[in-house]
C-alpha positions, 0 to 999 in steps of 0.5 A: 503494512507487513514486509517480511524480514526474509523479503531481502534475500533472493533465496527466501523470495524465491521460496515464496513462489509455491503457487506461481503459474509459470516455472519456465520462460522469462516469467519463472520464479527464479527470474521474479526474485532477481528482479526484487519480487516475491510472491503474495498470491494464493491459490485463488490469485497465484500471480500476484507479486510484490517488490521488497523495496518499493512494494509495488505489487503487480498481477496480471502476469503472463508467461512471456513477461520480463520481471525487470521490464515490467518492474521498470515500467510500473515503478521506475523510480524504484530504488532497486530498479535504479540500481540496476544491478542483480542480487549477486552484484549487491554490496553491503553498502547497496543493501543497506541503502535499499533497506533504508529506502524501503523503511522510508516507503514503509513510513510514507505508507503508514503516514498515509493510511493514518492521514486516510483514517483520520480524514474519514473520522473528521468527515464522520464527526462533522456528519454528526455535528451537521445533523446535531446542529440541523436538529437544534436548528428545527427544535428552534424553528418548530417552536411557537413563540410563548403566548406569555407576556411579562407584566411589570407591576 
């Protein structure tokens, strides 16, 4: 989970909107950056943006979309949305609190990724064990009983 260090800065977020399709209107880069977004889009998908705090990714933007409204609609519990301040109103305490919230989110996402990976490994190991156990059971079943008998002399 890589989050650029520079994403905390509104000015730096604004620079990320190089391929942003809307230069005017409510969905212009300045408003996107103000609402906490930075662009992670490309030439093939120019309207993909991510919140620097809650890490919510949104695409499918339209020129008349309001970034703050969309952020609230899709991530109502985002600490940046809940704080409800523009970047120029943020205090040092606000910035540090938002950074802590972002780091917690990153840890949760990394934890979830590890759990998913371990579950996939567990599933593969179980499948292999079941496969091997199935072969063992087939061998036992397919062996004909021995015709030898033991004689006591």
